[in-house]
C-alpha positions as CSV (number, residue, x, y, z in Angstrom):
1,M,63.0,161.7,28.9
2,K,64.2,162.6,32.4
3,K,60.7,164.1,33.2
4,I,59.1,160.8,32.2
5,A,61.5,158.8,34.3
6,L,61.0,161.1,37.2
7,F,57.2,160.9,36.8
8,L,57.3,157.1,36.7
9,L,59.5,157.0,39.8
10,V,57.1,159.2,41.7
11,I,54.1,157.0,40.6
12,L,56.0,153.9,41.7
13,F,56.9,155.5,45.1
14,C,53.4,156.6,45.7
15,S,51.9,153.3,44.8
16,A,54.1,151.6,47.3
17,F,52.3,153.4,50.1
18,Y,49.0,151.8,48.9
19,Y,50.3,148.4,49.8
20,L,51.7,149.2,53.2
21,P,49.6,148.0,56.1
22,K,47.0,150.5,57.3
23,H,48.3,150.4,60.9
24,Y,51.6,151.9,59.7
25,F,49.7,155.2,59.6
26,S,47.4,154.8,62.6
27,S,47.9,155.0,66.3
28,Q,47.7,152.0,68.6
29,P,44.2,150.9,69.4
30,E,43.2,151.6,73.0
31,C,43.3,148.6,75.3
32,H,39.8,147.6,76.4
33,A,41.0,144.8,78.7
34,L,38.7,141.7,78.9
35,M,40.1,140.7,82.2
36,V,40.3,143.7,84.6
37,N,41.0,141.6,87.6
38,G,42.6,138.2,87.7
39,D,45.4,136.4,86.1
40,E,45.2,136.6,82.3
41,L,47.8,133.8,82.0
42,S,45.8,131.3,84.0
43,A,44.8,128.1,82.2
44,N,41.1,129.0,82.3
45,N,41.6,132.5,80.9
46,Q,44.0,131.3,78.2
47,Q,41.3,128.8,77.1
48,Q,38.7,131.6,76.9
49,F,41.1,133.7,74.8
50,R,41.8,130.7,72.5
51,D,38.0,130.2,72.1
52,L,37.7,133.9,71.3
53,I,40.4,133.9,68.6
54,R,39.8,130.4,67.2
55,N,37.7,131.5,64.2
56,Q,39.2,134.9,63.8
57,A,41.8,136.0,61.2
58,P,45.2,136.9,62.6
59,K,45.0,140.2,60.7
60,K,42.0,141.3,62.9
61,Y,44.5,142.0,65.7
62,R,47.6,144.0,66.3
63,Y,50.2,142.4,68.4
64,F,52.4,143.9,71.2
65,F,55.3,142.0,72.8
66,Q,55.2,141.8,76.6
67,T,57.9,139.3,77.6
68,F,59.2,135.7,77.2
69,L,58.2,133.0,79.7
70,E,59.6,129.5,80.2
71,E,57.5,126.8,81.7
72,G,59.4,123.5,81.9
73,D,60.8,122.9,78.4
74,Q,58.2,125.1,76.7
75,H,59.1,128.7,75.7
76,Y,56.3,131.3,75.3
77,M,56.1,134.8,74.0
78,I,53.5,136.7,76.1
79,T,51.8,138.8,73.5
80,N,49.1,141.4,73.9
81,F,46.4,140.8,71.2
82,R,44.6,144.1,70.5
83,S,41.6,144.9,68.4
84,E,39.1,147.7,68.3
85,D,36.9,145.7,70.8
86,A,39.3,144.1,73.3
87,C,42.8,143.4,74.3
88,F,44.2,140.5,76.2
89,D,47.5,138.7,76.8
90,V,48.1,135.3,75.1
91,K,50.8,132.8,75.8
92,V,52.2,132.0,72.3
93,L,54.2,128.9,72.2
94,V,57.5,129.4,70.3
95,D,59.5,126.5,68.9
96,K,60.8,128.3,65.8
97,W,63.2,131.1,66.8
98,D,64.3,132.3,63.3
99,K,63.1,135.9,63.6
100,L,62.9,136.1,67.3
101,E,66.3,134.8,68.5
102,N,67.9,138.2,69.1
103,M,64.7,139.5,70.7
104,R,64.7,136.5,73.0
105,R,68.4,137.0,73.9
106,T,67.5,140.5,75.2
107,N,64.0,139.8,76.3
108,G,62.8,142.5,74.0
109,K,64.9,145.3,75.4
110,S,65.7,147.9,72.8
111,Y,63.2,146.3,70.4
112,P,60.0,148.0,69.3
113,E,57.0,146.4,71.1
114,E,54.7,146.0,68.1
115,L,55.0,142.7,66.2
116,Y,54.0,143.1,62.5
117,D,52.1,140.4,60.7
118,L,52.3,137.9,63.5
119,E,51.0,134.5,62.3
120,W,49.8,131.9,64.7
121,E,47.6,128.8,64.8
122,I,45.8,126.9,67.5
123,K,46.9,123.3,67.6
124,S,47.4,120.4,70.0
125,V,51.0,120.1,71.4
126,N,51.7,117.2,73.8
127,G,48.0,116.8,74.4
128,R,47.4,120.4,75.2
129,E,45.8,123.0,73.0
130,E,48.2,125.9,72.4
131,V,48.5,129.1,70.4
132,V,51.6,128.4,68.4
133,Y,53.9,131.0,66.7
134,V,54.1,130.3,62.9
135,N,55.9,133.3,61.4
136,M,56.2,137.1,61.6
137,H,57.1,139.7,59.0
138,K,59.2,141.9,61.2
139,V,59.2,144.0,64.3
140,I,58.1,147.6,63.7
141,D,58.2,150.9,65.7
């Protein structure tokens, strides 16, 4: 009976790895920057990046925290979007701080830089098109 229980436990443990994200076991993709020169955070460049990601699934990218930025009453998380093809920094508007509050308090110091399962959407906020934070599973090493 103990052998059967142990066998089932091993099977359960091994099957859990099947459902873990593939990037838990892969290195970070290299950064092939789209903008070698210039200000990635400029309005024109941010519009180009929104156009690029507009019809893409968030799971296509891996996300790396850069810093937080305040512009007036808007709070942004500068996030490096990285895929096999390109990487670029996007201003992600944050108005829901549930999972980011402690990270915000320390500006990411002592937190891992990769953001796991970042969810975002592009929508109009105060008449401006923005990439808006929706949710995130957790921060990983």
